[in-house]
Each structure stands twice: as C-alpha cells, then as structure tokens.
KEFIPA-403368 format. One record per residue: z, y negated, x of N, C-alpha, C, O in turn; residue in three letters; chain. Coordinates in nm, 2 decimals, padded with zeros to 4 digits, always signed. Layout:
<recs>
@npz Z npy Y npx X capz Z capy Y capx X cpz Z cpy Y cpx X opz Z opy Y opx X type ALA mol A
...
</recs>
This chain:
<recs>
@npz -02.41 npy +00.31 npx -00.10 capz -02.38 capy +00.20 capx +00.00 cpz -02.25 cpy +00.18 cpx +00.08 opz -02.14 opy +00.23 opx +00.06 type UNK mol A
@npz -02.27 npy +00.13 npx +00.16 capz -02.14 capy +00.17 capx +00.29 cpz -02.02 cpy +00.08 cpx +00.25 opz -02.04 opy -00.02 opx +00.18 type UNK mol A
@npz -01.90 npy +00.14 npx +00.29 capz -01.79 capy +00.07 capx +00.26 cpz -01.81 cpy -00.12 cpx +00.33 opz -01.76 opy -00.23 opx +00.29 type UNK mol A
@npz -01.89 npy -00.11 npx +00.44 capz -01.90 capy -00.23 capx +00.50 cpz -01.96 cpy -00.33 cpx +00.44 opz -01.93 opy -00.45 opx +00.45 type UNK mol A
@npz -02.08 npy -00.25 npx +00.35 capz -02.16 capy -00.37 capx +00.28 cpz -02.08 cpy -00.38 cpx +00.17 opz -02.10 opy -00.49 opx +00.13 type UNK mol A
@npz -02.01 npy -00.31 npx +00.11 capz -01.92 capy -00.33 capx -00.02 cpz -01.83 cpy -00.45 cpx +00.01 opz -01.84 opy -00.56 opx -00.05 type UNK mol A
@npz -01.75 npy -00.42 npx +00.10 capz -01.71 capy -00.55 capx +00.17 cpz -01.72 cpy -00.69 cpx +00.18 opz -01.65 opy -00.79 opx +00.16 type UNK mol A
@npz -01.87 npy -00.68 npx +00.22 capz -01.94 capy -00.84 capx +00.22 cpz -01.97 cpy -00.83 cpx +00.12 opz -01.92 opy -00.93 opx +00.07 type UNK mol A
@npz -02.05 npy -00.76 npx +00.02 capz -02.06 capy -00.83 capx -00.11 cpz -01.92 cpy -00.88 cpx -00.16 opz -01.91 opy -01.00 opx -00.17 type UNK mol A
@npz -01.84 npy -00.83 npx -00.18 capz -01.70 capy -00.86 capx -00.22 cpz -01.66 cpy -01.00 cpx -00.16 opz -01.60 opy -01.08 opx -00.23 type UNK mol A
@npz -01.67 npy -01.02 npx -00.05 capz -01.63 capy -01.14 capx +00.01 cpz -01.72 cpy -01.27 cpx -00.02 opz -01.68 opy -01.38 opx -00.02 type UNK mol A
@npz -01.89 npy -01.22 npx -00.04 capz -01.97 capy -01.33 capx -00.06 cpz -01.92 cpy -01.38 cpx -00.21 opz -01.95 opy -01.49 opx -00.24 type UNK mol A
@npz -01.84 npy -01.30 npx -00.29 capz -01.80 capy -01.34 capx -00.45 cpz -01.66 cpy -01.39 cpx -00.48 opz -01.60 opy -01.38 opx -00.59 type UNK mol A
@npz -01.61 npy -01.44 npx -00.34 capz -01.49 capy -01.51 capx -00.37 cpz -01.50 cpy -01.62 cpx -00.37 opz -01.59 opy -01.69 opx -00.33 type UNK mol A
@npz -01.40 npy -01.66 npx -00.45 capz -01.42 capy -01.86 capx -00.49 cpz -01.36 cpy -01.90 cpx -00.35 opz -01.31 opy -01.82 opx -00.28 type UNK mol A
@npz -01.38 npy -02.04 npx -00.33 capz -01.35 capy -02.13 capx -00.21 cpz -01.19 cpy -02.09 cpx -00.17 opz -01.16 opy -02.07 opx -00.06 type UNK mol A
@npz -01.10 npy -02.09 npx -00.26 capz -00.96 capy -02.08 capx -00.25 cpz -00.96 cpy -01.93 cpx -00.22 opz -00.88 opy -01.91 opx -00.13 type UNK mol A
@npz -01.01 npy -01.85 npx -00.26 capz -00.99 capy -01.69 capx -00.24 cpz -01.03 cpy -01.70 cpx -00.08 opz -00.96 opy -01.68 opx +00.01 type UNK mol A
@npz -01.17 npy -01.73 npx -00.08 capz -01.20 capy -01.74 capx +00.10 cpz -01.11 cpy -01.77 cpx +00.20 opz -01.09 opy -01.70 opx +00.29 type UNK mol A
@npz -01.05 npy -01.90 npx +00.17 capz -00.95 capy -01.97 capx +00.22 cpz -00.82 cpy -01.83 cpx +00.25 opz -00.80 opy -01.77 opx +00.35 type UNK mol A
@npz -00.77 npy -01.81 npx +00.15 capz -00.65 capy -01.71 capx +00.16 cpz -00.71 cpy -01.57 cpx +00.23 opz -00.64 opy -01.49 opx +00.28 type UNK mol A
@npz -00.84 npy -01.56 npx +00.21 capz -00.86 capy -01.42 capx +00.30 cpz -00.87 cpy -01.43 cpx +00.43 opz -00.83 opy -01.35 opx +00.52 type UNK mol A
@npz -00.93 npy -01.56 npx +00.45 capz -00.92 capy -01.59 capx +00.61 cpz -00.79 cpy -01.59 cpx +00.68 opz -00.77 opy -01.53 opx +00.79 type UNK mol A
@npz -00.70 npy -01.66 npx +00.62 capz -00.57 capy -01.65 capx +00.66 cpz -00.51 cpy -01.52 cpx +00.66 opz -00.42 opy -01.49 opx +00.74 type UNK mol A
@npz -00.54 npy -01.44 npx +00.59 capz -00.51 capy -01.30 capx +00.55 cpz -00.55 cpy -01.21 cpx +00.68 opz -00.49 opy -01.12 opx +00.73 type UNK mol A
@npz -00.70 npy -01.27 npx +00.71 capz -00.78 capy -01.16 capx +00.79 cpz -00.71 cpy -01.20 cpx +00.92 opz -00.65 opy -01.11 opx +00.99 type UNK mol A
@npz -00.72 npy -01.32 npx +00.96 capz -00.66 capy -01.42 capx +01.09 cpz -00.52 cpy -01.32 cpx +01.17 opz -00.51 opy -01.29 opx +01.29 type UNK mol A
@npz -00.42 npy -01.31 npx +01.06 capz -00.31 capy -01.25 capx +01.04 cpz -00.32 cpy -01.08 cpx +01.11 opz -00.27 opy -01.03 opx +01.20 type UNK mol A
@npz -00.40 npy -01.05 npx +01.02 capz -00.41 capy -00.89 capx +01.03 cpz -00.52 cpy -00.87 cpx +01.15 opz -00.52 opy -00.76 opx +01.21 type UNK mol A
@npz -00.60 npy -00.94 npx +01.19 capz -00.66 capy -00.92 capx +01.36 cpz -00.55 cpy -00.95 cpx +01.44 opz -00.51 opy -00.85 opx +01.51 type UNK mol A
@npz -00.50 npy -01.05 npx +01.46 capz -00.42 capy -01.06 capx +01.55 cpz -00.26 cpy -00.94 cpx +01.58 opz -00.20 opy -00.92 opx +01.68 type UNK mol A
@npz -00.24 npy -00.90 npx +01.47 capz -00.17 capy -00.78 capx +01.46 cpz -00.21 cpy -00.69 cpx +01.54 opz -00.15 opy -00.67 opx +01.64 type UNK mol A
@npz -00.34 npy -00.62 npx +01.50 capz -00.39 capy -00.54 capx +01.54 cpz -00.43 cpy -00.56 cpx +01.73 opz -00.43 opy -00.46 opx +01.80 type UNK mol A
@npz -00.46 npy -00.71 npx +01.77 capz -00.48 capy -00.72 capx +01.87 cpz -00.36 cpy -00.71 cpx +01.97 opz -00.38 opy -00.69 opx +02.09 type UNK mol A
@npz -00.19 npy -00.74 npx +01.92 capz -00.11 capy -00.75 capx +01.99 cpz -00.07 cpy -00.59 cpx +01.99 opz +00.00 opy -00.55 opx +02.08 type UNK mol A
@npz -00.10 npy -00.52 npx +01.89 capz -00.08 capy -00.38 capx +01.94 cpz -00.13 cpy -00.30 cpx +02.05 opz -00.06 opy -00.23 opx +02.13 type UNK mol A
@npz -00.26 npy -00.33 npx +02.04 capz -00.36 capy -00.29 capx +02.12 cpz -00.31 cpy -00.35 cpx +02.25 opz -00.27 opy -00.27 opx +02.34 type UNK mol A
@npz -00.29 npy -00.48 npx +02.27 capz -00.22 capy -00.51 capx +02.41 cpz -00.10 cpy -00.47 cpx +02.47 opz -00.09 opy -00.47 opx +02.59 type UNK mol A
@npz -00.01 npy -00.44 npx +02.37 capz +00.10 capy -00.37 capx +02.41 cpz +00.11 cpy -00.24 cpx +02.45 opz +00.19 opy -00.20 opx +02.53 type UNK mol A
@npz +00.02 npy -00.15 npx +02.41 capz -00.02 capy -00.04 capx +02.43 cpz -00.08 cpy -00.03 cpx +02.56 opz -00.05 opy +00.07 opx +02.63 type UNK mol A
@npz -00.16 npy -00.12 npx +02.61 capz -00.23 capy -00.12 capx +02.72 cpz -00.14 cpy -00.16 cpx +02.84 opz -00.16 opy -00.12 opx +02.95 type UNK mol A
@npz -00.04 npy -00.25 npx +02.80 capz +00.06 capy -00.27 capx +02.88 cpz +00.15 cpy -00.16 cpx +02.94 opz +00.17 opy -00.13 opx +03.06 type UNK mol A
@npz +00.21 npy -00.09 npx +02.81 capz +00.26 capy +00.04 capx +02.84 cpz +00.21 cpy +00.13 cpx +02.93 opz +00.26 opy +00.19 opx +03.02 type UNK mol A
@npz +00.06 npy +00.14 npx +02.88 capz +00.01 capy +00.25 capx +02.93 cpz -00.08 cpy +00.24 cpx +03.11 opz -00.15 opy +00.32 opx +03.17 type UNK mol A
@npz -00.01 npy +00.07 npx +03.16 capz -00.01 capy +00.03 capx +03.28 cpz -00.17 cpy -00.04 cpx +03.30 opz -00.19 opy -00.10 opx +03.41 type UNK mol A
@npz -00.26 npy -00.03 npx +03.19 capz -00.38 capy -00.08 capx +03.19 cpz -00.41 cpy -00.21 cpx +03.31 opz -00.49 opy -00.21 opx +03.40 type UNK mol A
@npz -00.31 npy -00.32 npx +03.25 capz -00.31 capy -00.44 capx +03.31 cpz -00.23 cpy -00.44 cpx +03.42 opz -00.20 opy -00.55 opx +03.46 type UNK mol A
@npz -00.18 npy -00.35 npx +03.48 capz -00.11 capy -00.38 capx +03.65 cpz -00.22 cpy -00.42 cpx +03.77 opz -00.19 opy -00.51 opx +03.85 type UNK mol A
@npz -00.35 npy -00.35 npx +03.77 capz -00.42 capy -00.43 capx +03.84 cpz -00.41 cpy -00.57 cpx +03.86 opz -00.37 opy -00.62 opx +03.96 type UNK mol A
@npz -00.47 npy -00.66 npx +03.71 capz -00.49 capy -00.78 capx +03.66 cpz -00.37 cpy -00.85 cpx +03.75 opz -00.38 opy -00.92 opx +03.85 type UNK mol A
@npz -00.24 npy -00.81 npx +03.68 capz -00.15 capy -00.87 capx +03.72 cpz -00.10 cpy -00.87 cpx +03.84 opz -00.02 opy -00.96 opx +03.87 type UNK mol A
@npz -00.15 npy -00.75 npx +03.96 capz -00.09 capy -00.74 capx +04.09 cpz -00.20 cpy -00.88 cpx +04.14 opz -00.16 opy -00.97 opx +04.21 type UNK mol A
@npz -00.32 npy -00.89 npx +04.09 capz -00.42 capy -00.93 capx +04.15 cpz -00.38 cpy -01.09 cpx +04.13 opz -00.40 opy -01.17 opx +04.23 type UNK mol A
@npz -00.34 npy -01.12 npx +04.01 capz -00.26 capy -01.24 capx +03.98 cpz -00.15 cpy -01.32 cpx +04.07 opz -00.12 opy -01.44 opx +04.09 type UNK mol A
@npz -00.06 npy -01.16 npx +04.11 capz +00.03 capy -01.27 capx +04.18 cpz +00.02 cpy -01.25 cpx +04.34 opz +00.10 opy -01.28 opx +04.43 type UNK mol A
@npz -00.10 npy -01.18 npx +04.35 capz -00.14 capy -01.18 capx +04.53 cpz -00.21 cpy -01.36 cpx +04.54 opz -00.19 opy -01.43 opx +04.64 type UNK mol A
@npz -00.28 npy -01.38 npx +04.43 capz -00.33 capy -01.49 capx +04.40 cpz -00.24 cpy -01.60 cpx +04.40 opz -00.28 opy -01.70 opx +04.46 type UNK mol A
@npz -00.12 npy -01.62 npx +04.34 capz -00.06 capy -01.70 capx +04.34 cpz +00.04 cpy -01.70 cpx +04.51 opz +00.05 opy -01.79 opx +04.59 type UNK mol A
@npz +00.08 npy -01.61 npx +04.51 capz +00.11 capy -01.58 capx +04.68 cpz +00.02 cpy -01.66 cpx +04.78 opz +00.08 opy -01.74 opx +04.86 type UNK mol A
@npz -00.10 npy -01.66 npx +04.78 capz -00.20 capy -01.72 capx +04.85 cpz -00.23 cpy -01.83 cpx +04.82 opz -00.32 opy -01.88 opx +04.88 type UNK mol A
@npz -00.17 npy -01.89 npx +04.73 capz -00.19 capy -02.04 capx +04.71 cpz -00.31 cpy -02.04 cpx +04.60 opz -00.33 opy -02.15 opx +04.55 type UNK mol A
@npz -00.39 npy -01.94 npx +04.55 capz -00.53 capy -01.97 capx +04.52 cpz -00.52 cpy -02.02 cpx +04.37 opz -00.62 opy -02.03 opx +04.30 type UNK mol A
@npz -00.38 npy -02.08 npx +04.32 capz -00.35 capy -02.09 capx +04.15 cpz -00.35 cpy -02.23 cpx +04.17 opz -00.34 opy -02.29 opx +04.27 type UNK mol A
@npz -00.35 npy -02.28 npx +04.05 capz -00.37 capy -02.44 capx +04.00 cpz -00.26 cpy -02.45 cpx +03.93 opz -00.21 opy -02.35 opx +03.91 type UNK mol A
@npz -00.19 npy -02.56 npx +03.90 capz -00.08 capy -02.56 capx +03.79 cpz -00.20 cpy -02.63 cpx +03.66 opz -00.31 opy -02.69 opx +03.68 type UNK mol A
@npz -00.11 npy -02.61 npx +03.52 capz -00.19 capy -02.65 capx +03.41 cpz -00.13 cpy -02.78 cpx +03.36 opz -00.18 opy -02.84 opx +03.27 type UNK mol A
</recs>
C-alpha cells in the first residue's frame, strides 16, 4: 500500500471532530507551503514580468478600482 493510500484510509476513519481539526491543520500547512513557494518565486524574479505588465496596464489606464 502506498503512503497516499494509507493517508486516505486514515482520513476516512476520522471522526467528524477529528476531520474538522485536520481540515484546519491542513489549510494552515498548505498555506505555509504556498507562501514559501511564492516568496521563492519573487526572490528568483519569476514574477517580475507579471509585475511589469501590471504596472504598464496601470500607467495606460487599463485598470479599474475595486
């Protein structure tokens, strides 16, 4: 059995309260990973082109206020 199958099986056996707690934990865990990846992408310049395009659109008046 793979680790994923074992995890899926274990999650399927959680009580409603345990599943709710797991959801909270996983959302926080996933957010930390996403934040770390985003920060790495910013530091590596992977988002520079998108930022430049957004600023160009702003200068051209192609943006709307939210």
